[in-house]
N, C-alpha and C positions, 0 to 999 in steps of 0.2 A: 446817887440820889436814892435816898431811902422812903420808905412809906412815913416814918416819924418826921423826916424833914419836911414832907409835903404838909403833914398835919401842923407843924409848926408855922410854916408859911401862911396857911389858911387861916390859923388861929390869929396871927398878928394882922393879917390882911382884914380880917373880920372886925377886930377891936381897935386897930391902928394905935395900940399902946402895948408896949413890950410887958409891962407889969401885969396888966389885965390877962393878956395871952398866956404868960406863965403860970399865972394863978389858975387859969382854965385847965391847963395841961397838967397842973400838979408838979411842975418842974421849977428849977431855979432860974432866974432871969438870965444869969450868965450862960447856962446851958442853952437857953432858947437862943440867945444872941450868937453862940457859937454855931449851933445848927443853921441859923439863917446865913451866917457868913460862909459856911461850908458849902450851902447850897449856891449861893451867889458865885462862888469861885468855881463850882463844878460847871454851872450853866454859863459862866463868864458874862454875867449881866447883873446890873444893880435892879433889885426888886423894890426897894424902898428908899425915898428921900427921907433922911433922918436928921433932926435938929433937937435941940433941947426942949423946943416947945411942941413939936409935933411930929408925927409919922405919917407919911403919904406914899401911896403905891406909884411907882414909875409906870410909863406907858406898857413897858414890858411885863412888870408885875401885874398890872390890871388884866392883861391878855391871860397870863398864867392863872390868875385867881379864877377867872370865868371858866377856863379849860379844866383846872384841877378840880374846881368844885363839881363840875359835871362829871368827871371821870370818878370822884368818890361817890356820887349818887349812883352812877351806874354799877360800880363795885358792890355798894349796899344792896342794889336791886338783885345783881347777880347772885349774891350769897343767899339772899331770901328765896330765889327761885329754886337754887340749887337745894336748899334746906326742904322746900316743899316737895320737890321732886323726889329727894331721898326719903322722905316720910311717905311718899306715895299720895301726896295731897292734890296733885294734879298730874296731867299728862295723858299720852295716848299711844297705842301701839297697833301696827298692822301685822297680822300673822297669816303667813301662807302655809298651807298644808298640802302635802303631795296627795293627788287623787286617789292613789292606790290603797291608802291607809284607813282602816276603821278607827278613826280618831276617837270614838267612844271609849277606847280601851286606855286612853292616856290623857286626852284633852280636857274632858269635863272637870275632873278633880283639880287640875291645874288652874284652869279659868275660875272655878268656884273659890279656889284658895285666893286667887288674885283679886277678885270682887270682894271678898270678905276682908281682906287685909287693906286693899286699897280701893274703896267703893268709888272714888271720884276718877278713876283712871277709865278712858274710853277705849273700847275695843272694836276692831274690824277684822273681818276674815276674808281669805281668798283661797280657792282651791284650784289647782290645775295639774297638768301633767309635768314630768320632770322639766321639760323645756321651757314651758310656760312658767313655772316656778322660778327658774333661774333667771329668765328674762325680767321677772316682777321684782326680784330682789336686786339685781344689779342697776336696773333702772329706777330704784327708789320706790316702786308701788307698794312694796311691803318692807317692814322693818326687819323681819326675821323670817326664815323659811324652816319648815320641819320636813326633813326629806331623808332618803336612804344614804347611807355612808358610801356606797359605790358609786353615787352620782357626784361625789365631791370633786372628782377629776373634770367635771365640766364646769367648775367655778375657779376663778383666779386666786390661787393660794395666796399671793402677796396682798390681796385686797380683802380677804375675808378671815373670819374666825368662826370655829365650830366647837359643839359640845355634844358629845354623845349623851342619850338619856333613856333609850328604851330599846330592849333586845327581843328578837323573835327568831324563828327557825325556818329553814328552807322547807317547802313542801313541793311535792310533785302533784300536779293538777292534770287529771285526765277525765274523760268523758265517763259517765257511770255505766256506759255500755261496753267499756273497754274489758278485756279479759283480766287485766291486773287490778281493776277498780276495788276488789274485795280484799287486797293484800293489806296486812298490818303496817308493813314498811315496804320499801322499794329500792332495789338496786337500779340505778339509772342505766347501767349497762343492758338491763332487759328491754330498754326502750331505744337502743341503738339504730334501730331500723324504722324507728317512728318519727315523722317530721316534728321539729321542735317550734314552738311559738315563742318568739322573743320580742322585747321592745326594739322598734327601730332605732339603730345606733344615731341616727339624726336627732332623735327624741332624747336618748340617753345612751351614750356610747358605754358608760359604766354598768348600766342595767343589762344590755345586750352581751357585753363582755363577761359580766358575772355569770349569766347563764351558760354561756359557751365553755368558760374555763371549768365549770363544775362538771360539764360532761366530759372533759378532758381528764380530769382528776378521775373519773370513773372509767377511763380507758378507751373513750372513743370520741370522734369529732362528728357532730350532726352532719349528715349528707344532704339534709333538706330543712331549710329555716324559712318559716313564715314569719313576717314582720307585721307588729301592731303598733299603733299610736298611743295606746293607754292599756291600763289593767282591765278595764271593762271590755275593751276590744278583745283582748286576750282571751278572756273568760268565754266570750261570745263564740270565738273561734275554737275554743275547747269543747263547748257544749255541742257545736256543730260537727265535732269528730274530725277536725282537721290536723289535730295533733295534740301534743302534751306541751306542758309549759312548767317552769319553775317559778314559784312565787314565795313571798314569805307569808307565814301563817296569819299575820296581822291584817292581811288584805282579802282575805277569803272569808265570805259571810257563809255562816252554816245554813242561812235560809236558801242558798243557791242549792236546789235539790239535782240539778242536771250534770254537776261535776262532783268528783270525788278527790279529797285533799288527802294525801298520803305522805307521812314523814319521809325524808330522803337520808338514807345512811351516808355517813362520812361527809357532813356539810358543816361548814362553820357558821356560827351565828350570825344573823343579819342584824345590823344597827341602824336605829333611827336616830338623826342628829339634828340639832338646831344650829343653823348657820346664819351669820349677819356681817355686814360690811364693816371693816375696821373704823371707816370714817364716819359711820353712823354713830353719834354720841347721844342717841335718845336714852335717857335715863331709865326708862321703863324696861329696855331690853334686859338689863342686868337684874331687875326685880323678877322678870318673867323667867329668865333662864335659872335663877336661883330656885324658884319654885319647880321647875322642870326636873331639877336634880335632887329636890328634897321631898315633894310631895309624891312622886312615884315609887312603889317598891323596886329595890335593886335586885336584879337577877344574877 
C-alpha cells in the first residue's frame, strides 16, 4: 500500500466518480482504476460498489475513508510542526549546567545567538552538582546537560549521546598562605605529603578518579583524601587550609582571594561536554548543540 494509492482512494471516496477523481489527481482514469484495484487486492476487501450509474463506498470503505482522512490530516499537521521546529518558530529546551563551571565563559554567547536566531524558543535553566545533574537528565527534568567529560562514566552509554564543546586546563588550588602559593607552575609531587581534597566518588566517581590518577601520573598516591560534595565545598576546604585540590581553570573565580590557582605541569586538557538522551527527540536540542559548536572559539 502506497501513499499514492491512499490518495487515489480518498479522491474517489470524496467525488464518488472515477472521472472527477482522476481529473483532480491529474492522472488517467485507467491508472486510477488500476491503483484502486491493486489496493483492494492488497487489503483483500472491496472498497466501492461500482455500477454504470453510481459509485458508493462499501462499509469497509467508509471506515477506511474516515481513518485514512484522519491519518492524512495528522501527517500534514506533523509536517507543519516539524517545519516550524526546524525553523525555530516554536519549542522549548531545559538546560542543566554543572555547578562548578563559570558559565559566563561559554553560555551567554550561545544563548544570545539562540534567542537572536530563534526568538520564540523558551529556555529554562538548572544548576547542580554532578550527581544532581545526572539524575535531572536521566529522569527527564532537563533536555541536555553541560558537564565535564570525566563524569561521562556515570551516564549509561547506550542511552546517551554527547558532544565536546569547551576546553580548559587543570589547576592546582591551594591556600594563599601555603609556601608554594607564589609558584608560577607546580609539580604535583611537591604536594605528595599534603592532603588532597577530591569530589566524593558517590557524587562523581569520574571526578574523584581524575584527581587521584593525575597524582599517580606525577609519581605518588595521596595518603590522605578529604571528600567534598561540590566545588564550592572544595574551595571552602582549601581556603581553610585542609589541603590542596585539582580543579579546572574555568571553575575558579579570580574574585576568590583566599586561594591560589597554579598551572599543573603534565596534565591533559579538561573538556566540557553536552550530553542528552538518545530517546529525547526535542528538535531544539540539535539547534542548541549546533550553536555550542559554532559560536564558541575552538581551542
